[in-house]
C-alpha positions as CSV (number, residue, x, y, z in Angstrom):
1,X,-0.2,-0.1,0.2
2,X,1.4,3.2,-0.8
3,X,1.7,5.6,2.5
4,X,0.2,8.8,1.6
5,X,1.5,12.0,3.3
6,X,-0.6,15.1,4.9
7,X,1.2,18.4,3.5
8,X,-0.9,20.6,6.6
9,X,-1.2,23.9,5.9
10,X,-2.7,24.4,2.0
11,X,-4.9,26.8,0.8
12,X,-8.9,25.8,1.1
13,X,-7.8,22.7,3.1
14,X,-9.6,21.9,6.5
15,X,-7.6,21.2,9.6
16,X,-6.7,17.0,9.2
17,X,-9.1,14.6,11.5
18,X,-7.6,11.1,12.2
19,X,-10.0,8.5,13.3
20,X,-9.0,6.9,16.4
21,X,-10.2,2.9,17.4
22,X,-9.1,1.6,20.6
23,X,-8.5,-1.9,21.1
24,X,-8.3,-2.4,24.5
25,X,-8.8,-5.9,26.7
26,X,-8.1,-9.7,26.7
27,X,-9.4,-11.2,23.5
28,X,-11.9,-14.2,23.1
29,X,-15.3,-14.7,21.3
30,X,-17.8,-12.0,22.2
31,X,-20.0,-12.1,25.4
32,X,-23.0,-10.3,26.3
33,X,-23.7,-6.1,25.5
34,X,-21.2,-5.1,28.0
35,X,-18.4,-7.3,27.6
36,X,-15.3,-6.0,28.0
37,X,-13.6,-8.4,25.6
38,X,-12.3,-7.6,22.4
39,X,-13.4,-10.1,19.4
40,X,-14.3,-9.2,15.9
41,X,-18.0,-9.1,16.3
42,X,-17.5,-6.3,19.1
43,X,-15.2,-4.0,16.8
44,X,-15.8,-4.5,13.1
45,X,-18.5,-1.9,13.2
46,X,-16.1,0.7,15.2
47,X,-13.5,-0.4,12.2
48,X,-15.3,0.0,9.6
49,X,-16.5,3.4,10.7
50,X,-13.2,4.5,11.3
51,X,-11.9,3.9,7.7
52,X,-14.9,4.9,5.7
53,X,-13.8,8.4,6.6
54,X,-12.9,9.8,3.1
55,X,-11.0,13.0,4.3
56,X,-8.6,11.4,7.1
57,X,-5.0,10.3,5.9
58,X,-4.8,7.9,8.2
59,X,-6.6,5.8,11.1
60,X,-4.6,5.6,14.2
61,X,-5.5,2.5,16.8
62,X,-4.7,2.3,20.3
63,X,-4.0,-1.2,21.6
64,X,-3.6,-2.4,25.3
65,X,-4.0,-6.1,25.2
66,X,-2.8,-9.2,26.6
67,X,-3.6,-11.5,24.1
68,X,-5.8,-14.1,24.1
69,X,-8.1,-16.2,21.6
70,X,-5.6,-16.6,18.4
71,X,-8.8,-17.4,16.1
72,X,-10.3,-13.3,17.1
73,X,-6.5,-11.6,17.2
74,X,-6.3,-12.8,13.7
75,X,-9.7,-12.2,12.3
76,X,-9.3,-8.4,13.5
77,X,-6.0,-8.2,12.0
78,X,-7.5,-9.4,9.0
79,X,-10.1,-7.1,8.9
80,X,-7.9,-4.2,9.5
81,X,-5.6,-4.9,6.8
82,X,-8.4,-5.8,4.0
83,X,-9.8,-2.1,5.4
84,X,-6.9,0.1,4.9
85,X,-6.5,-1.8,1.3
86,X,-10.3,-0.9,0.5
87,X,-9.6,2.7,1.5
88,X,-6.3,3.4,1.1
89,X,-5.0,4.0,4.8
90,X,-2.1,4.4,6.7
91,X,-2.8,2.6,10.2
92,X,-0.5,3.9,12.8
93,X,-0.8,1.6,16.3
94,X,0.0,3.2,19.5
95,X,0.8,0.4,22.0
96,X,0.0,1.5,26.1
97,X,0.3,-0.8,28.6
98,X,1.0,-3.9,26.5
99,X,1.0,-5.6,23.2
100,X,1.8,-9.2,23.9
101,X,0.6,-12.3,22.3
102,X,-2.6,-11.7,20.4
103,X,-2.4,-8.4,21.6
104,X,1.0,-8.1,19.5
105,X,-0.8,-10.2,16.7
106,X,-3.2,-6.5,16.1
107,X,-0.2,-4.6,16.3
108,X,1.3,-5.7,13.5
109,X,-2.0,-4.9,11.7
110,X,-0.1,-1.0,11.6
111,X,2.2,0.4,8.8
112,X,4.1,1.8,11.7
113,X,3.9,0.8,15.5
114,X,4.7,3.2,18.3
115,X,5.7,2.6,22.1
116,X,6.1,4.3,25.1
117,X,9.7,2.6,26.4
118,X,8.1,0.9,29.2
119,X,5.2,-0.9,27.1
120,X,5.3,-4.5,27.0
121,X,6.0,-6.0,23.8
122,X,6.1,-9.7,22.3
123,X,4.9,-13.0,23.7
124,X,5.2,-14.3,20.1
125,X,3.6,-18.0,21.2
126,X,0.6,-20.0,22.0
127,X,-0.2,-20.7,25.4
128,X,-3.0,-23.9,27.0
129,X,-3.6,-24.2,30.5
130,X,-6.1,-25.8,32.6
131,X,-6.1,-27.6,35.9
132,X,-6.3,-31.5,37.0
133,X,-8.6,-32.5,39.1
134,X,-8.8,-36.5,39.1
135,X,-6.9,-36.5,42.5
136,X,-9.3,-34.2,43.9
137,X,-12.5,-36.1,42.9
138,X,-10.8,-39.4,44.2
139,X,-10.6,-38.4,47.6
140,X,-13.9,-36.6,47.7
141,X,-15.1,-40.2,46.7
142,X,-16.2,-38.6,43.1
143,X,-16.7,-41.1,40.6
144,X,-16.4,-39.2,36.7
145,X,-18.9,-40.7,34.0
146,X,-18.9,-40.1,30.9
147,X,-20.0,-41.4,27.1
148,X,-18.5,-40.7,24.2
149,X,-18.8,-41.9,20.3
150,X,-15.5,-41.4,19.2
151,X,-12.2,-42.1,21.6
152,X,-10.9,-38.9,21.3
153,X,-13.9,-36.8,22.4
154,X,-12.6,-36.6,26.1
155,X,-8.8,-35.3,25.0
156,X,-7.7,-33.5,28.2
157,X,-10.2,-34.1,30.1
158,X,-9.1,-32.3,33.7
159,X,-11.1,-35.0,35.4
160,X,-8.9,-37.8,33.9
161,X,-5.2,-38.7,34.5
162,X,-3.4,-36.7,31.4
163,X,-2.7,-39.3,28.6
164,X,0.9,-38.3,26.7
165,X,-0.6,-39.1,23.5
166,X,-3.7,-36.0,24.2
167,X,-0.6,-33.4,25.6
168,X,1.4,-34.6,21.7
169,X,-1.5,-33.9,19.9
170,X,-2.3,-30.7,21.7
171,X,1.6,-29.7,21.0
172,X,0.9,-30.1,17.2
173,X,-1.8,-27.9,17.5
174,X,0.0,-25.3,19.3
175,X,3.3,-25.8,16.7
176,X,0.8,-25.1,14.0
177,X,-0.8,-21.8,15.1
178,X,2.2,-20.7,16.4
179,X,4.0,-21.0,12.6
180,X,0.7,-18.9,11.7
181,X,2.2,-16.4,13.8
182,X,5.4,-16.3,13.0
183,X,4.5,-16.1,9.5
184,X,2.4,-13.1,9.8
185,X,5.2,-11.1,12.3
186,X,7.8,-12.3,9.6
187,X,5.4,-10.8,6.8
188,X,4.6,-7.7,8.5
189,X,7.8,-6.5,10.1
190,X,10.3,-8.1,7.0
191,X,14.2,-6.9,6.9
192,X,13.0,-4.6,10.4
193,X,13.1,-8.0,12.4
194,X,16.3,-8.2,14.7
195,X,18.1,-11.6,14.1
196,X,18.0,-12.5,18.1
197,X,17.0,-16.2,18.7
198,X,14.6,-15.5,21.6
199,X,11.5,-13.7,19.1
200,X,9.5,-16.1,18.5
201,X,10.1,-18.1,21.9
202,X,7.5,-16.6,23.4
203,X,9.4,-14.1,25.5
204,X,8.4,-10.3,26.2
205,X,10.0,-7.0,26.1
206,X,9.9,-3.8,27.1
207,X,9.3,-0.9,24.2
208,X,12.9,0.1,24.7
209,X,14.2,-3.6,23.7
210,X,11.0,-4.1,21.3
211,X,12.3,-1.3,19.5
212,X,15.9,-2.5,19.3
213,X,14.7,-5.9,18.1
214,X,12.5,-4.6,15.4
215,X,9.2,-5.2,17.1
216,X,8.2,-2.0,16.9
217,X,9.1,1.5,14.9
218,X,10.0,3.9,17.3
219,X,9.2,5.7,20.6
220,X,6.1,7.9,20.8
221,X,2.3,8.8,21.9
222,X,-0.2,9.3,19.9
223,X,-1.1,12.7,19.9
224,X,2.8,14.0,20.0
225,X,3.3,11.5,16.6
226,X,0.1,12.7,14.8
227,X,1.0,16.4,15.5
228,X,4.5,15.8,13.6
229,X,3.1,13.6,10.7
230,X,-0.4,15.9,9.8
231,X,0.6,19.8,11.7
232,X,0.1,20.9,14.8
233,X,-4.2,21.9,14.0
234,X,-4.4,17.5,13.4
235,X,-7.4,16.8,16.1
236,X,-8.4,13.4,17.1
237,X,-11.9,11.5,16.6
238,X,-12.7,8.8,18.8
239,X,-14.8,6.4,17.7
240,X,-17.0,4.9,20.0
241,X,-19.6,2.0,20.5
242,X,-23.1,3.4,20.5
243,X,-24.6,2.1,23.5
244,X,-28.6,1.5,24.3
245,X,-30.8,2.2,26.9
246,X,-29.6,-1.1,28.5
247,X,-25.7,-1.6,27.0
248,X,-24.6,-2.0,23.4
249,X,-27.3,-3.5,21.3
250,X,-29.7,-2.9,24.0
251,X,-31.6,-5.6,26.3
252,X,-32.2,-9.2,24.2
253,X,-35.8,-9.9,23.4
254,X,-37.6,-12.3,26.0
255,X,-34.6,-11.4,29.0
256,X,-36.2,-9.3,31.8
257,X,-34.1,-6.1,32.9
258,X,-33.1,-8.3,36.4
259,X,-31.8,-10.9,34.6
260,X,-30.0,-9.1,31.8
261,X,-28.2,-6.9,34.6
262,X,-27.3,-9.6,36.3
263,X,-26.4,-11.7,32.9
264,X,-24.1,-8.8,32.2
265,X,-22.6,-8.1,35.6
266,X,-21.4,-11.9,34.7
267,X,-20.1,-11.3,32.1
268,X,-18.0,-8.2,32.8
269,X,-16.7,-9.8,36.1
270,X,-15.3,-12.8,34.3
271,X,-13.7,-10.6,31.5
272,X,-12.2,-8.6,34.1
273,X,-10.6,-11.8,36.1
274,X,-9.5,-13.2,33.1
275,X,-8.0,-10.3,31.8
276,X,-6.0,-9.4,35.2
277,X,-4.5,-13.0,34.9
278,X,-3.1,-12.2,31.8
279,X,-1.6,-8.9,32.8
280,X,-0.1,-10.5,35.6
281,X,1.8,-12.6,33.5
282,X,4.0,-9.5,31.9
283,X,4.1,-8.1,35.4
284,X,1.4,-5.8,35.1
């Protein structure tokens, strides 16, 4: 894509307005109307609106995400790149606290990535975590009864002892997804990447080290960079989700206000707890 430069001060030209989209939170499948989880379903409308602004020379995306679902991360990334090509827009990404794992996959959708020196960046890898309860239910005298058609339908069941074959199969899946992630980073960052062998090991760094490794382009905050690129009179327009009386999208049909409020509270609490646990991996 050809990157366009805006020349401020031209006779008759209005002050440039840059649409801003915030991608904040853990990444996963869409929850309830007030879900804090990032998903394609939740951000597609915001992205469409931002990129359809014909007068805007670029779209700015602020990212603050510890990662999550590789599928949703890739879907959002792909949508950003499709819209950028369709509308011939430059995409400038600004990392706040963290862009790690799936959060970094979102970041590489940018033509340029800016960070704070203290931002956490990287974690290019795949993780799967669970608990094993087989010994606990044995002590409680609980018998697990599962009936299946298909010998692998209960692979990695947390209530049964681990099987080497199940673990090996899970590793195969992780390696395939990891390779997709690696290929995406190489395609987007290309010759900017350093030759450090740790880049694709799941390790993460501060913005300072990430710049040395070529994972990001430079230091800078959104307001400052946009003024440098598009003039002191540049304006930022935050693209926000419209909310109905009962939250995003309104109240579900056939659901009472009390039930909707409880469901929203549960979704929000679970999403917040998951995000806090993910951020804790990076010392945040």
